[in-house]
C-alpha positions in Angstrom: -24.1 -16.8 96.8 -24.7 -17.0 93.4 -27.6 -19.6 93.6 -29.4 -17.6 95.8 -28.9 -14.3 94.1 -30.7 -16.0 91.2 -33.1 -17.2 93.6 -34.1 -13.4 94.4 -34.0 -12.0 91.4 -36.3 -14.7 90.0 -38.8 -14.4 93.1 -38.8 -10.4 92.2 -39.6 -10.8 88.8 -42.7 -13.5 89.3 -44.1 -11.2 92.2 -44.3 -8.4 89.4 -46.0 -10.6 87.1 -48.5 -12.5 89.6 -51.3 -9.9 89.0 -51.2 -11.0 85.1 -50.7 -14.8 86.0 -53.8 -14.2 88.3 -56.0 -12.9 85.4 -55.5 -15.2 83.3 -56.9 -18.1 85.5 -59.4 -15.9 86.6 -60.8 -15.0 83.2 -61.8 -19.0 83.1 -65.2 -19.8 84.2 -65.6 -22.9 86.8 -67.9 -24.4 84.7 -65.8 -24.5 81.5 -62.7 -25.9 83.3 -64.8 -28.8 85.0 -66.4 -29.5 81.1 -62.6 -30.3 80.2 -59.1 -32.7 81.3 -57.2 -30.9 83.8 -53.6 -31.6 84.7 -52.4 -33.6 87.5 -52.6 -31.8 90.7 -49.3 -30.8 92.4 -48.1 -28.9 95.3 -48.2 -24.9 94.7 -44.9 -23.3 92.8 -44.0 -19.7 91.9 -45.9 -18.8 88.8 -43.8 -19.0 85.9 -40.4 -19.5 87.5 -41.7 -22.3 89.0 -39.7 -24.0 91.9 -35.9 -23.9 91.4 -35.2 -26.2 94.2 -36.3 -28.8 92.2 -34.4 -27.8 89.1 -31.4 -28.1 91.0 -32.4 -32.0 91.9 -31.5 -34.8 89.3 -34.8 -37.2 88.1 -33.5 -39.6 91.0 -33.4 -37.0 93.6 -37.0 -36.0 92.9 -38.2 -39.4 94.0 -38.3 -38.9 97.5 -40.7 -35.7 97.1 -43.0 -37.6 94.6 -44.0 -40.9 96.4 -45.6 -39.0 99.2 -47.2 -36.8 96.4 -48.7 -39.6 94.5 -49.8 -41.4 97.5 -51.5 -38.1 98.6 -52.8 -36.8 94.9 -53.2 -40.4 93.1 -51.2 -42.1 90.3 -50.0 -39.0 88.2 -48.6 -35.7 89.7 -47.3 -32.2 88.5 -44.4 -30.4 89.5 -43.5 -27.1 88.2 -39.8 -27.5 87.2 -38.2 -24.5 86.2 -40.7 -22.8 83.4 -41.8 -26.2 82.3 -44.8 -28.3 83.6 -43.5 -31.9 84.6 -46.2 -34.6 84.9 -45.0 -37.9 86.7 -47.0 -41.0 86.2 -46.5 -43.9 89.0 -49.2 -46.2 87.1 -48.7 -49.2 85.4 -52.0 -49.1 83.1 -51.5 -45.2 82.5 -47.6 -46.1 81.2 -49.2 -49.0 79.2 -51.7 -46.3 77.8 -49.3 -43.8 76.9 -46.4 -45.5 75.5 -47.6 -48.6 73.9 -51.4 -48.0 73.2 -50.9 -44.2 71.7 -47.2 -44.5 71.3 -47.2 -42.3 68.4 -48.7 -39.7 70.4 -46.2 -39.8 73.3 -43.2 -40.6 71.8 -41.6 -37.2 71.2 -39.2 -35.4 73.4 -39.1 -31.7 74.8 -37.0 -29.2 73.6 -33.6 -29.8 75.1 -32.7 -27.1 78.1 -29.1 -25.2 77.5 -26.6 -27.8 78.9 -28.5 -31.0 77.2 -28.4 -29.1 73.9 -24.6 -28.9 73.8 -24.5 -32.2 75.0 -26.6 -33.5 72.5 -25.6 -31.4 69.2 -29.0 -29.6 69.5 -31.0 -33.2 70.1 -29.1 -34.8 67.3 -28.8 -38.2 69.7 -31.2 -41.4 69.6 -32.1 -40.7 73.7 -33.1 -37.0 72.7 -33.8 -36.6 69.2 -37.5 -35.5 68.2 -40.1 -37.9 67.1 -39.3 -38.4 63.4 -36.8 -39.1 60.4 -33.7 -38.0 62.3 -34.7 -40.0 65.1 -35.5 -43.0 63.0 -31.8 -43.1 61.0 -29.8 -42.6 64.1 -31.7 -45.5 65.7 -32.4 -47.7 62.9 -28.1 -47.4 62.1 -27.8 -48.8 65.8 -30.1 -51.5 65.8 -29.4 -53.2 62.3 -25.6 -52.5 62.2 -24.4 -53.1 66.0 -27.3 -54.5 67.8 -28.4 -57.3 65.0 -28.3 -60.9 66.5 -25.7 -61.6 63.8 -23.6 -58.6 64.9 -23.7 -59.1 68.5 -22.8 -62.9 68.0 -19.7 -61.3 66.1 -18.4 -59.6 69.7 -18.5 -63.0 70.9 -14.3 -62.7 71.6 -14.4 -58.8 72.7 -16.9 -60.2 75.7 -14.4 -63.4 76.2 -11.5 -60.8 76.3 -13.2 -58.8 78.7 -14.2 -61.4 80.8 -10.6 -62.6 81.3 -10.0 -59.2 82.4 -12.2 -59.1 85.1 -11.3 -62.2 86.2 -7.5 -61.2 86.4 -8.4 -58.2 88.2 -10.5 -60.1 90.8 -7.7 -62.5 91.3 -5.4 -59.9 92.1 -6.6 -58.7 95.0 -4.2 -59.3 98.3 -5.1 -62.4 100.6 -7.9 -62.0 103.3 -9.1 -58.8 101.9 -12.5 -58.3 100.7 -12.9 -57.0 96.8 -14.5 -53.6 96.2 -16.4 -55.0 93.2 -17.9 -52.0 91.5 -14.6 -50.6 90.3 -13.7 -53.7 88.2 -17.3 -54.2 86.9 -17.3 -50.3 85.5 -13.9 -50.9 84.1 -14.7 -54.1 82.6 -17.8 -52.9 80.8 -16.2 -49.8 79.8 -13.4 -52.1 78.3 -16.2 -53.7 76.2 -18.2 -51.0 75.1 -15.3 -48.7 73.9 -13.9 -51.9 71.9 -17.7 -51.7 70.2 -17.9 -47.9 70.2 -14.1 -47.6 68.3 -13.3 -51.0 67.2 -10.1 -51.6 68.9 -8.8 -53.3 72.2 -7.1 -50.6 73.6 -4.3 -50.7 76.8 -5.4 -49.7 80.2 -4.1 -46.5 80.5 -6.0 -45.6 77.0 -9.1 -46.7 78.5 -8.7 -44.9 81.7 -8.3 -41.6 79.8 -11.6 -42.4 77.8 -13.1 -43.2 81.0 -12.2 -40.2 83.3 -13.1 -37.6 80.3 -16.7 -39.5 80.3 -17.5 -39.9 83.9 -16.4 -36.1 84.4 -19.7 -34.8 82.8 -21.4 -37.6 84.2 -20.8 -37.4 88.2 -21.0 -33.3 87.8 -24.8 -33.6 85.6 -26.3 -32.1 88.9 -24.1 -29.4 89.1 -24.7 -28.2 85.7 -28.7 -28.6 85.6 -29.3 -25.5 87.3 -27.1 -23.7 84.4 -30.2 -24.5 81.9 -32.6 -22.3 84.1 -32.4 -18.6 82.1 -28.7 -19.2 80.4 -28.4 -15.2 80.3 -28.3 -14.8 84.0 -26.6 -18.0 84.6 -23.5 -17.0 82.6 -23.3 -14.1 84.9 -24.0 -16.0 88.1 -22.4 -18.8 87.3 -19.4 -17.9 85.2 -17.1 -20.3 86.7 -19.3 -23.3 86.7 -20.0 -22.9 82.8 -16.2 -22.6 82.5 -15.7 -25.6 84.1 -18.5 -27.2 81.9 -16.7 -26.3 78.4 -13.6 -27.2 80.0 -14.9 -30.8 80.6 -16.5 -31.0 76.9 -13.1 -29.5 75.6 -11.0 -32.4 77.6 -13.6 -35.1 75.9 -13.2 -33.7 72.4 -9.4 -34.1 73.0 -9.7 -37.5 73.5 -12.3 -38.7 71.3 -11.6 -37.0 68.1 -8.1 -38.6 67.4 -9.8 -42.1 68.3 -12.4 -41.4 65.7 -10.3 -39.9 62.8 -8.2 -42.9 63.8 -11.0 -45.3 63.0 -11.9 -43.3 59.8 -8.4 -44.1 58.2 -8.9 -47.5 59.1 -12.1 -47.8 57.6 -10.7 -46.0 54.3 -7.8 -48.4 54.2 -9.8 -51.4 54.4 -12.1 -50.4 51.4 -9.3 -49.3 49.5 -8.0 -52.9 50.0 -11.1 -54.0 49.0 -11.4 -52.4 46.0 -7.5 -53.5 44.9 -8.7 -57.2 45.6 -11.5 -56.8 43.5 -14.5 -56.7 46.5 -13.0 -59.6 48.4 -11.4 -59.3 52.1 -9.8 -62.0 53.9 -11.5 -63.0 57.2 -9.9 -60.7 60.1 -11.1 -62.5 63.5 -9.4 -59.5 65.1 -11.3 -56.9 62.9 -14.5 -55.7 64.8 -17.5 -53.5 62.8 -17.6 -50.9 65.1 -20.3 -48.1 65.8 -18.1 -45.2 64.8 -17.7 -47.1 61.3 -21.2 -46.9 61.0 -21.7 -43.0 61.6 -18.7 -42.1 59.4 -20.8 -42.3 56.1 -24.3 -41.9 57.9 -26.6 -39.4 56.4 -29.3 -37.2 58.0 -32.4 -37.5 55.9 -34.2 -34.0 56.6 -30.7 -31.9 56.5 -29.3 -34.0 53.7 -25.8 -33.9 55.2 -23.6 -36.5 57.0 -22.8 -36.2 60.9 -20.3 -33.6 62.0 -17.6 -34.7 64.0 -19.1 -32.8 67.0 -22.0 -35.0 66.6 -19.9 -38.3 66.2 -18.3 -37.6 69.4 -22.0 -37.0 71.4 -23.3 -40.4 70.0 -19.9 -42.2 70.9 -21.2 -40.7 74.6 -24.6 -41.4 74.8 -23.5 -45.1 73.5 -20.5 -45.5 75.9 -22.6 -43.9 79.3 -26.1 -46.2 78.2 -24.2 -49.3 78.3 -21.2 -49.1 81.2 -23.1 -47.6 84.0 -26.6 -48.8 83.6 -24.8 -52.8 83.1 -22.3 -52.4 86.0 -24.7 -50.8 88.0 -27.3 -54.1 87.8 -24.3 -56.6 87.6 -23.9 -54.9 91.3 -27.1 -55.1 92.4 -27.1 -58.9 91.3 -24.5 -59.5 93.2 -24.8 -58.4 95.9 -28.1 -60.1 96.4 -26.2 -63.4 95.6 -24.0 -62.5 98.4 -27.0 -61.6 100.6 -28.7 -64.9 100.1 -26.2 -67.8 99.6 -28.9 -70.2 99.1 -29.9 -68.3 95.5 -26.2 -68.4 94.9 -26.3 -72.2 95.4 -29.1 -73.0 93.2 -27.5 -70.9 90.6 -24.3 -72.6 90.5 -26.1 -76.0 90.5 -28.1 -75.1 87.4 -24.9 -73.7 85.4 -23.0 -76.8 86.4 -25.8 -78.9 85.2 -25.1 -77.0 81.9 -21.3 -76.9 81.7 -20.8 -80.8 82.9 -17.5 -81.8 83.7 -16.0 -79.1 82.0 -13.3 -76.9 84.0 -14.5 -74.1 85.9 -12.2 -72.0 83.9 -13.9 -72.6 80.8 -16.0 -70.2 79.9 -19.6 -70.0 79.8 -21.0 -68.8 76.3 -23.8 -67.2 74.8 -25.6 -70.6 73.6 -25.0 -72.2 77.0 -27.4 -69.4 78.7 -30.1 -70.8 76.7 -30.6 -73.7 79.0 -30.1 -71.7 81.9 -34.1 -70.0 83.2 -32.7 -69.7 86.9 -30.1 -67.3 85.5 -32.4 -65.5 83.4 -34.9 -65.4 86.6 -32.1 -64.0 89.1 -31.4 -61.2 86.4 -35.1 -60.2 86.1 -35.3 -60.2 89.8 -32.4 -58.1 89.8 -33.5 -55.6 87.3 -37.4 -55.5 89.0 -36.2 -55.2 92.5 -32.9 -52.6 91.2 -33.7 -50.9 88.2 -30.5 -49.0 87.2 -32.6 -45.9 86.4 -35.9 -45.0 88.7 -37.1 -43.0 85.7 -37.2 -43.0 82.0 -36.3 -39.8 79.7 -39.0 -37.1 79.5 -41.6 -37.7 76.6 -43.3 -35.0 75.4 -46.4 -34.5 73.2 -46.9 -32.5 70.2 -50.3 -31.0 70.9 -52.5 -31.4 74.2 -53.0 -34.8 74.8 -55.6 -36.7 77.3 -54.2 -39.9 79.6 -57.0 -41.2 81.2 -58.8 -38.5 83.2 -55.7 -36.0 82.8 -54.3 -33.3 80.4 -51.2 -33.5 78.9 -50.1 -30.1 77.8 -48.0 -29.5 74.8 -45.5 -27.9 76.1 -45.2 -29.9 79.2 -43.1 -33.1 79.6 -44.5 -36.8 81.2 -42.5 -39.3 82.8 -42.8 -42.7 84.3 -41.8 -43.9 87.6 -40.0 -47.3 86.9 -39.3 -48.7 90.0 -42.7 -47.6 91.7 -44.1 -50.1 89.0 -41.4 -52.9 89.5 -42.9 -52.6 93.4 -46.5 -52.5 92.9 -47.7 -54.7 95.7 -51.0 -55.5 93.8 -48.6 -57.0 90.6 -46.1 -58.5 92.6 -46.3 -60.6 96.2 -43.9 -59.5 98.6 -42.5 -56.7 96.0 -39.4 -55.7 98.3 -38.0 -59.4 98.5 -35.5 -60.5 95.9 -37.4 -63.8 94.8 -36.1 -65.1 91.2 -38.7 -68.1 91.3 -41.4 -65.5 90.7 -40.1 -65.3 86.8 -39.9 -69.0 86.1 -41.9 -70.6 83.2 -43.8 -73.0 85.2 -44.3 -70.8 88.2 -48.2 -70.1 87.9 -47.7 -66.4 89.0 -46.2 -66.0 85.6 -48.7 -65.1 82.6 -49.7 -68.6 82.5 -46.6 -70.4 82.0 -45.2 -67.9 79.0 -42.0 -66.2 79.3 -41.9 -63.1 80.9 -42.3 -59.9 78.3 -39.4 -57.3 79.6 -40.8 -54.3 76.4 -44.6 -54.6 78.1 -45.9 -54.7 74.7 -49.2 -56.9 76.3 -49.0 -55.3 80.0 -46.4 -53.3 81.8 -45.9 -55.1 85.0 -42.1 -53.7 84.9 -40.3 -51.2 82.8 -36.5 -51.1 83.5 -35.4 -50.7 79.9 -38.8 -48.4 78.8 -41.5 -49.3 76.7 -43.2 -48.6 73.5 -41.4 -47.1 70.6 -38.8 -45.2 72.7 -37.9 -48.4 75.0 -34.2 -48.4 75.2 -32.9 -49.9 71.9 -29.6 -51.9 73.6 -32.2 -54.1 76.1 -31.3 -57.3 74.4 -28.0 -56.5 74.6 -27.9 -55.6 78.6 -29.6 -58.8 79.1 -27.1 -60.9 77.2 -24.4 -58.8 79.1 -25.9 -59.6 82.7 -26.6 -63.2 81.8 -23.3 -63.6 80.6 -21.2 -62.0 83.5 -23.2 -63.2 86.1 -23.0 -66.8 84.9 -19.3 -66.3 84.5 -18.5 -64.9 87.7 -20.5 -67.4 89.6 -19.5 -70.1 87.5 -15.5 -69.1 88.4 -16.1 -67.5 91.9 -17.8 -68.4 95.1 -19.0 -64.8 96.7 -19.2 -64.4 100.6 -20.1 -61.6 102.3 -17.6 -60.4 105.1 -17.8 -62.0 108.7 -20.4 -60.5 110.4 -21.4 -58.1 107.6 -24.8 -57.6 106.6 -25.0 -56.7 102.6 -27.0 -53.6 102.9 -29.2 -52.8 100.2 -29.6 -49.1 100.9 -29.8 -46.8 97.7 -27.9 -43.9 96.6 -28.8 -41.4 93.5 -26.0 -40.6 90.8 -26.1 -41.2 87.3 -28.0 -44.6 88.1 -29.2 -45.5 91.2 -26.2 -47.3 93.2 -25.9 -48.8 96.2 -25.2 -46.4 99.1 -22.6 -49.0 100.8 -21.0 -50.5 97.7 -20.4 -54.0 97.8 -17.2 -56.0 99.3 -17.1 -59.4 99.3 -14.8 -62.3 99.5 -14.3 -64.4 96.7 -12.6 -67.6 96.4 -12.1 -69.9 93.0 -14.3 -72.5 92.5 -12.8 -76.0 92.8 -13.5 -78.3 89.9 -15.5 -81.5 91.9 
């Protein structure tokens, strides 16, 4: 009832202002409109108010609306979502023109709506910050301190620790029962990201507490979208939902803030010890430089201050969520295809065995081994092309009216890019809905004349699971490493089979990421040394 009350009020207001709205448009001469680029076409919507039904949906849920519109109206479509003009681009050439060729123009973010403003500390995180000094500082800190190749290599022991946890969980299944894969993958990825974020190997109970408070907000994000529409009204009509949102935020802070403060003590103690030792520190293989460590002393250049505790909490949220669900979702999709197509799984295992030789199957496939496995890389890339975890990038914005192709992108609008549509373009990919890793092999004549595939899209966008241009996901190289590492070790250690008489269903369902509608259940058995 509360939602319909808000709709009735909105319709009444829109009815009153419609005459004024029409006058504004009639005042423009047709010849004047034709001489300038126009925003892309789209379905009608209430003036000013926009379409409230779309405001309730997540981006992934809008995909079913956008596909027929693109087929009818062309490569770019406009929706009125709330009070904003939202443009959706499905054409890879337009995406390359915007994100790569004109990156400086299209790299901004729109002003955050009410709920996002709270979750991002007024846009003080990497994904939502305006294009400028604050964004550069936060992104540079992440890429140089945590995602630098030397730092990533130092997390090798952490990856091995998490791999052992995952293998133990998979082995603990009752005999003769299939494994529900996704829960184990999510927990393993969360263990790894929590260690990288906070620097400690937490026990299972602690990790589950962190996972619980993070997932509460994630799984309810679509319910909270409507709160951003006219917050003054929504705080009256959606009082209980606002209260629930703030309760989830409090529970999140109650878990994360003590961990951040504990890490601050550890950093101060290490600095004090280094000072007492004349600057020399004993090497401690258990010590991991964590993301929180790098945030504690970070200064924001425009505001000339350190980060607040609330901002550090939200940056940790961003770090954990960006690296957990996306990677575990991609892993499940890849494993599902390896179960569905056992001939691909067999080919991958033979490649791994060719590199590992006579080593016991219990021995880890290490990072340096991965570099000699081209078919593994092809399997991972095909998984990301066919099943990108996110079917959209985060919305982009422009600081002034801009032209993209023959279209106008207005200053106060947003522009987004349909990732899945580009990866499934039949003009680029033969039989695009099939799972064919061979299309990414270096010697394949269809792959850039023998050059390694450019996942960044800097030369040409053929797929963009991590986005493209200046706002490309800063952790894309780490994500590829994690996918290759865990796929290789899971196939090296276990044989994966479908349940008897059960066809693996690759239907999709939108959540925080695009997940399997029917989560993978598989029979796994230990590989025997031959």
